[in-house]
C-alpha positions in Angstrom: 116.0 77.8 63.9 112.6 77.9 62.8 113.2 78.9 59.2 110.4 77.6 57.6 106.5 77.0 58.5 103.7 75.3 56.7 100.7 77.3 56.1 98.0 75.6 54.1 95.2 77.6 52.1 92.6 75.0 52.7 92.2 72.9 55.6 90.1 70.7 58.0 90.9 73.3 60.6 88.3 75.8 60.7 91.0 78.6 62.4 93.1 78.4 59.2 90.2 78.3 56.8 88.9 81.7 58.4 92.4 83.2 58.6 92.2 82.4 54.6 88.9 83.3 54.2 89.7 86.9 55.9 93.0 86.8 53.9 91.3 86.6 50.3 88.6 89.4 51.4 90.7 91.9 52.1 94.2 90.8 50.9 93.4 88.6 47.8 96.3 87.0 46.2 98.8 89.1 48.5 100.1 86.2 50.4 101.9 82.7 50.0 100.8 79.1 51.2 102.4 76.0 51.3 105.8 75.8 52.5 106.9 79.4 54.0 110.6 80.8 53.5 112.1 83.8 55.0 111.3 86.6 52.6 107.7 85.4 51.9 104.8 87.4 52.6 102.1 85.5 54.7 99.2 85.9 56.9 100.0 87.5 60.3 97.7 88.0 63.3 97.9 91.3 64.9 96.3 93.5 67.4 95.1 96.7 65.4 93.6 99.1 67.8 91.8 96.9 70.1 91.0 94.6 66.9 92.2 91.1 66.2 93.1 91.0 62.3 94.8 89.3 60.1 97.7 91.4 57.7 100.0 90.2 54.8 103.6 90.5 56.7 107.2 89.8 55.3 109.2 87.2 57.1 112.2 88.4 58.4 113.7 91.9 59.2 116.4 93.0 57.3 119.4 92.5 58.6 122.8 94.3 59.1 124.9 93.0 56.3 124.7 91.2 52.8 121.1 91.5 52.4 120.8 88.5 55.1 117.2 88.6 56.6 116.7 88.2 60.8 114.5 85.4 60.8 114.6 84.7 64.8 114.9 86.6 68.1 115.6 84.3 71.2 112.3 85.5 73.8 114.9 85.1 76.7 116.9 88.2 75.5 114.9 89.7 73.2 113.9 92.4 75.9 117.4 93.7 75.9 118.0 93.8 72.4 117.6 97.2 70.4 116.5 95.5 67.0 113.7 93.6 69.0 112.7 95.5 72.6 110.2 97.8 71.3 108.5 95.3 69.2 108.4 93.2 72.3 106.7 95.6 74.3 104.2 96.8 71.5 104.2 95.0 68.6 103.5 91.1 68.9 102.6 89.3 66.5 100.9 85.3 66.4 101.5 83.0 62.8 98.9 80.5 62.3 100.6 77.6 60.8 99.8 73.7 60.2 103.1 72.8 61.2 106.8 74.4 61.3 110.2 72.7 59.8 113.1 71.7 61.3 116.6 69.6 60.6 118.5 67.4 62.9 121.4 69.0 64.0 122.3 65.5 65.7 122.4 63.4 62.4 125.1 63.7 59.9 122.5 63.4 56.8 120.3 66.5 58.6 116.9 65.0 58.7 113.9 67.4 57.9 111.2 67.1 60.2 107.5 68.6 60.6 106.6 69.3 63.6 103.0 69.7 64.8 100.7 69.7 67.9 98.3 67.5 66.3 97.0 66.9 62.7 93.9 69.0 63.2 95.1 71.4 64.7 96.2 75.0 64.5 99.9 76.1 65.8 100.3 79.5 66.6 103.9 80.6 66.3 104.3 83.7 68.7 107.0 86.8 67.1 107.3 90.4 67.0 106.6 92.9 64.4 108.0 96.0 62.5 106.6 98.8 60.3 109.3 98.6 57.7 108.7 101.0 54.3 105.2 100.9 55.0 104.9 97.0 55.2 104.8 94.4 58.1 107.8 92.5 58.5 107.8 89.8 61.4 110.8 88.1 63.2 109.7 84.3 65.1 110.4 84.1 69.2 112.2 81.3 70.0 112.8 79.3 72.9 115.2 76.5 74.7 113.7 73.3 73.0 111.4 70.9 75.4 111.5 67.2 75.6 109.8 66.7 72.5 112.0 68.4 70.3 115.5 68.8 72.1 116.5 65.2 70.1 116.4 67.2 67.1 117.3 70.9 67.7 117.9 72.6 71.0 115.5 75.6 70.1 112.2 75.4 68.8 109.9 78.5 68.6 107.4 79.8 71.1 104.1 78.3 70.6 100.8 79.0 72.4 97.3 77.9 72.5 94.0 79.2 70.9 93.2 80.6 74.3 96.4 82.6 74.7 96.1 84.1 71.1 94.5 87.5 71.9 96.5 87.7 75.7 99.4 87.6 73.7 98.5 90.2 71.6 97.3 92.8 73.2 98.7 92.1 76.9 102.2 93.1 77.3 102.1 91.3 80.8 100.1 88.8 79.8 102.4 88.1 76.8 105.8 88.0 78.9 104.0 85.5 80.8 102.8 83.6 78.2 106.4 83.4 76.7 108.1 82.3 79.9 105.7 79.2 80.3 106.4 75.9 78.8 106.0 75.3 75.3 103.2 72.4 74.0 104.5 68.5 73.6 105.3 68.1 69.5 104.9 65.3 67.1 107.1 64.9 64.8 107.9 63.1 61.4 110.5 63.3 58.2 109.0 65.6 55.8 
């Protein structure tokens, strides 16, 4: 579930371009673009002492066995899980993306789809983060799929609009409300 997404270096979207410009100025060459896989270092947007900034962060928390990464957390139960509770309370992250990928679990061919909100619009994936050995690491929050996603998969990432980014990052109460609200309708195409 939401194990890959897309972050492009050059975009027609001003928001993705602003994140890229900030990252190149402050962390040149320290992050990956294109199709993002678990373990990759990518731009992550956090609230750092009241200022919204982008930092390089690794996709996934270390797992408990065989070096497997934990890449998702169920938004409905994250507050109850030892691994995620303090992160959800105090360390929320936004992953800007141009889309995310999911494979159909309802057909034998496992078709890969790219999901977007709009071809010109940034998707803001909600997550939580930790500092592990001095490096930022994140997981993506998921929720039950809405009507635009359910034909392909029963889960989807928690997605917010641009106006919800700051409240999600900076306000614990607002974040809880945002997570509980319906996600936007998505467009999909085979990838």
